[in-house]
Each structure stands twice: as structure tokens, then as C-alpha cells.
C-alpha atoms as one frame of an Amber mdcrd trajectory, in Angstrom:
protein
 -26.475  25.098 -13.464 -28.984  26.897 -15.713 -32.647  26.467 -14.796 -34.556
  24.563 -17.481 -37.894  24.498 -15.674 -39.300  26.790 -18.370 -38.157  24.465
 -21.159 -41.184  23.627 -23.308 -39.985  22.102 -26.577 -42.528  21.492 -29.297
 -42.682  17.713 -29.480 -44.452  15.800 -32.249 -45.536  12.582 -30.536 -46.118
   9.222 -32.222 -46.967   5.949 -30.514 -46.822   2.322 -31.628 -48.029  -0.836
 -29.883 -45.327  -3.199 -31.168 -42.452  -2.173 -33.428 -39.118  -3.615 -34.517
 -37.123  -0.623 -33.244 -38.159   2.923 -32.368 -34.763   4.212 -33.503 -34.924
   2.404 -36.826 -38.454   3.658 -37.515 -37.687   7.247 -36.470 -34.526   7.355
 -38.598 -36.759   6.583 -41.580 -39.309   9.192 -40.497 -36.611  11.862 -40.153
 -35.203  10.973 -43.593 -38.711  11.424 -45.001 -38.918  14.961 -43.591 -40.150
  14.638 -39.997 -39.244  17.788 -38.011 -36.852  18.129 -35.098 -38.692  17.226
 -31.898 -40.391  14.173 -33.410 -40.831  11.480 -30.767 -41.711   7.802 -31.208
 -42.736   5.689 -28.205 -43.494   1.964 -28.318 -45.104  -0.423 -25.856 -42.631
  -3.139 -26.892 -39.883  -3.688 -29.457 -39.243  -6.847 -31.424 -35.684  -5.943
 -32.460 -34.455  -3.303 -30.019 -30.748  -2.503 -30.243 -28.118  -1.429 -27.764
 -24.554  -0.307 -28.429 -22.496  -2.333 -30.944 -25.659  -3.941 -32.341 -26.395
  -5.884 -29.172 -30.001  -6.954 -28.714 -32.012  -4.894 -26.228 -34.756  -6.932
 -24.548 -37.899  -4.812 -24.809 -40.887  -6.453 -23.075 -44.040  -4.511 -22.175
 -43.644  -2.438 -19.015 -40.433  -0.709 -20.063 -40.060   2.688 -21.722 -38.862
   2.578 -25.333 -38.578   6.083 -26.719 -36.715   7.826 -29.536 -36.274  11.573
 -30.103 -35.193  13.147 -33.393 -33.107  16.342 -33.443 -31.266  18.344 -36.107
 -28.211  19.693 -34.282 -25.914  20.692 -37.197 -22.642  20.232 -35.323 -19.162
  18.949 -36.243 -19.000  15.165 -36.414 -16.075  15.151 -33.965 -18.467  16.338
 -31.236 -21.015  13.568 -31.847 -19.958  11.487 -28.784 -21.410  14.273 -26.639
 -24.877  13.537 -28.012 -24.737  10.222 -26.142 -22.993  11.615 -23.045 -25.373
  14.563 -22.659 -28.460  12.394 -23.188 -27.413   9.903 -20.510 -26.478  12.720
 -18.118 -29.762  14.544 -18.707 -32.000  11.542 -18.025 -29.926  10.471 -15.002
 -30.096  14.006 -13.595 -33.870  14.218 -14.092 -34.370  10.932 -12.238 -31.893
  11.903  -9.491 -33.753  15.186  -8.988 -36.854  13.109  -8.230 -35.040  11.203
  -5.494 -33.801   8.132  -7.353 -30.117   7.112  -6.881 -29.278   7.079 -10.595
 -25.810   7.552 -12.098 -24.297   7.250 -15.561 -22.044   4.377 -16.607 -19.719
   5.497 -19.380 -20.573   6.094 -22.069 -24.275   5.469 -22.490 -25.884   3.594
 -19.598 -28.008   4.548 -16.610 -27.262   2.574 -13.452 -28.308   2.412  -9.841
 -26.298   0.506  -7.271 -24.151  -0.840 -10.086 -27.169  -2.423 -11.810 -28.357
  -1.425 -15.269 -31.458   0.747 -15.372 -31.362   1.896 -18.993 -29.294   2.821
 -21.994 -28.918   5.402 -24.741 -28.302   4.765 -28.442 -27.654   7.717 -30.777
 -27.990   7.140 -34.535 -26.447  10.038 -36.468 -26.690  11.164 -40.079 -23.460
  12.910 -41.109 -23.110  15.057 -44.213 -19.996  17.049 -45.151 -18.423  16.318
 -41.775 -21.395  17.582 -39.749 -24.156  15.813 -37.831 -27.310  16.994 -39.552
 -29.778  14.625 -37.876 -29.613  12.452 -34.773 -32.125   9.991 -33.380 -31.561
   9.450 -29.668 -33.067   6.224 -28.391 -33.738   5.457 -24.737 -34.548   2.073
 -23.275 -35.517   2.363 -19.599 -36.562  -0.436 -17.263 -39.854   0.763 -15.832
 -42.205  -1.977 -14.648 -40.823  -4.871 -16.696 -38.937  -7.921 -15.378 -35.138
  -7.498 -15.369 -32.141  -9.858 -15.064 -29.979 -10.065 -11.935 -27.610  -7.445
 -13.356 -30.498  -5.019 -13.929 -32.839  -2.855 -11.897 -36.026  -0.927 -12.663
 -37.902   2.227 -11.729 -40.406   0.023  -9.916 -37.615  -1.432  -7.758 -36.219
   2.023  -6.963 -39.468   3.723  -5.985 -39.657   3.987  -2.211 -42.980   2.957
  -0.597 -43.151   6.274   1.251 -42.911   8.285  -1.966 -46.173   9.985  -2.898
 -47.738   8.875  -6.195 -46.312  10.939  -9.020 -44.838  10.839 -12.516 -42.546
   7.931 -11.648 -45.556   5.636 -11.194 -46.606   5.463 -14.847 -44.969   5.013
 -18.241 -46.605   8.244 -19.402 -44.953  10.086 -16.538 -41.609   8.402 -17.204
 -41.832   9.424 -20.855 -42.315  13.065 -19.861 -39.393  12.868 -17.417 -37.204
  11.219 -20.060 -37.993  13.807 -22.742 -37.316  16.635 -20.319 -34.040  14.957
 -19.362 -32.922  14.434 -22.952 -33.549  18.078 -23.810 -32.033  19.272 -20.532
 -28.843  17.332 -21.222 -28.597  18.527 -24.813 -29.156  22.202 -23.963 -26.893
  22.102 -20.905 -24.057  20.743 -23.056 -24.707  23.325 -25.782 -24.781  26.171
 -23.244 -21.764  25.064 -21.196 -19.475  23.734 -23.910 -17.625  20.418 -23.987
 -15.106  20.963 -21.183 -17.530  22.450 -18.643 -20.140  19.821 -19.440 -17.628
  17.015 -18.817 -17.127  18.314 -15.271 -20.859  17.895 -14.620 -20.965  14.526
 -16.390 -18.172  13.204 -14.186 -19.995  14.228 -10.989 -22.549  11.489 -11.656
 -20.166   9.001 -13.294 -20.455   5.653 -11.534 -17.082   4.474 -12.880 -14.787
   7.046 -11.232 -12.103   5.178  -9.314 -13.111   1.819 -10.801 -10.296  -0.677
 -11.222  -9.830  -2.461 -14.531  -7.178  -4.152 -16.636  -5.812  -2.415 -19.721
  -3.293  -4.167 -21.964  -2.571  -6.597 -19.170  -1.882  -3.852 -16.630  -3.889
  -2.692 -13.630  -5.539   0.688 -14.185  -8.077   3.039 -12.621 -10.781   5.193
 -14.224 -10.016   8.892 -13.659 -12.589  10.564 -15.907 -13.685  11.266 -19.479
 -11.513  13.023 -22.086 -12.679  15.880 -24.371 -12.806  13.260 -27.142 -15.513
  11.439 -25.189 -13.131   8.543 -24.541 -12.584   7.081 -21.080  -9.476   8.327
 -19.278  -7.631   5.732 -17.225  -4.449   5.880 -15.222  -2.225   2.830 -15.483
  -0.882   1.872 -12.088   2.922   1.879 -12.020   4.989  -1.255 -11.837   8.626
  -1.502 -10.873   9.685  -1.279 -14.509   7.436   1.644 -15.510   9.101   4.858
 -16.629   7.462   7.273 -16.308   5.830   5.884 -13.182   2.298   7.066 -14.076
   0.712   6.723 -17.512  -2.657   8.082 -18.615  -4.497   6.481 -21.528  -7.693
   7.155 -23.473  -9.943   4.165 -24.117 -12.471   4.243 -26.954 -16.030   2.975
 -26.384 -16.260  -0.758 -26.923 -12.578  -1.373 -26.113 -13.117  -2.154 -22.433
 -15.869  -3.796 -20.382 -16.807  -2.060 -17.140 -19.428  -4.598 -16.031 -22.451
  -4.536 -13.733 -23.222  -5.781 -10.244 -25.155  -9.052 -10.242
């Protein structure tokens, strides 16, 4: 894998105490002419959003961060903005000793419990993504439900104090991870990147039900959709069937 230790993007940092949504505010800032690399961090959000418009609880102690980029890429490749962002942050945390994986398509998990999530808001013109705001919600030192976990819970007592012990440090790790994921995908291309993404995919081999039939997760397709293999029944011909599942069409769940 390419070495991104020398990566020093020019970030334009903005901070807010309380805000409705960092993504919503940064989308407006980008539309008003803010440059690529603009970052908005908030102490808490009043109306944080997850995928499909779900509410994202955003109490103080968590990391709520949005990054604006201007990728100029075909709209059909836009799912990789989410995949590469999740992979990049998970990889940055794993490199610091935390057992973090990705849960397709946009979550960060550890031990099957939710640690964070990615939400990419894109602006598409003439079939190309001109601007994207990538939002990250990460459980840092905030209370979490039974199905969640946090950086605080994952830090081992024997670990020396470091960037994981503060929200400022987590923000730096997250920004590095977001850029690392984006550049790694751009440098490797879709197919090669998917191989790396699947190495830290928590869902590989997971059993689920699709259209009333038992199935197993076998990877992620070049479309960004989940690839599942339907387990054969006595009446199946052919015996094995592979399907692509779009985001939002199946629930993969968390460990409680």
C-alpha cells in the first residue's frame, strides 16, 4: 500500500459549539465558494443525520466532523466516496492498535458494535460529482447505547497517552484517514481498492435472509453494492446464485 505519511493537505478549519448539522452547514459553505479542504467540527449537533435521514445522536464527547472536497468524478463512482472514507478512518484507527472494521457500506464497528458512521452529501452537475461533503460521526468519550462502542471503551489501560485520548487528536486522525482513503482509492482504482476494503469488512461470511432465502455475504461489487450468495435449496437451478444488494435494502445489524 502506498505510504501516505507525507500527506499534508491544506485544511481550512472551522469550529462550532452547537450546530444543527456539520454536513448541512458545510454544504452551504461549499455552495458559497468555500475551497476544497474546508473542515467543520462541532462539539454537538442538534439535528445530526445518518444514512436514509435517520437521526444521529450527537451529544458532547463525540467527534462530529465534515470535510468538503471537489473530486470531479463520474456520478456512477460516487458510492466509493463513502466506501473509501469508511475504510480510511478504520485503517487509521486500526494502525493505532484499535480493533476497528468497516460495516458495509458506511459504518465503523468494533466487536460488532457501532463506533461511527460516514455520510457523503454530493452535488452532481452534468453527470459528475463536483462537490462532496463527507461527514463523520465518531463515538469518542460520549455515552453510547448497548449496540454501540466508543474510543474510550477501546483504549487499553496500558496504552501510552497519545492522540486517541483527546477529541483534537481524534480529529487529526480522522482527517488523515479520510484523505488516506480517498487518495488510496484514486491511486489504486475501483477494483484494487475493493480488495483492500474487503480485508477489513466485518460482514464477510455473515448470514442473512434475502427474498425469503438464506444467503451469505461474499463481498462488495464494483457498483458498491453488497454481493451475497444465495444458499441452494433442493429446487434451485442453478444451485448457486449471486445477487447484488443496494444500500438500504438489507439490514445487517449490530451486536447488543
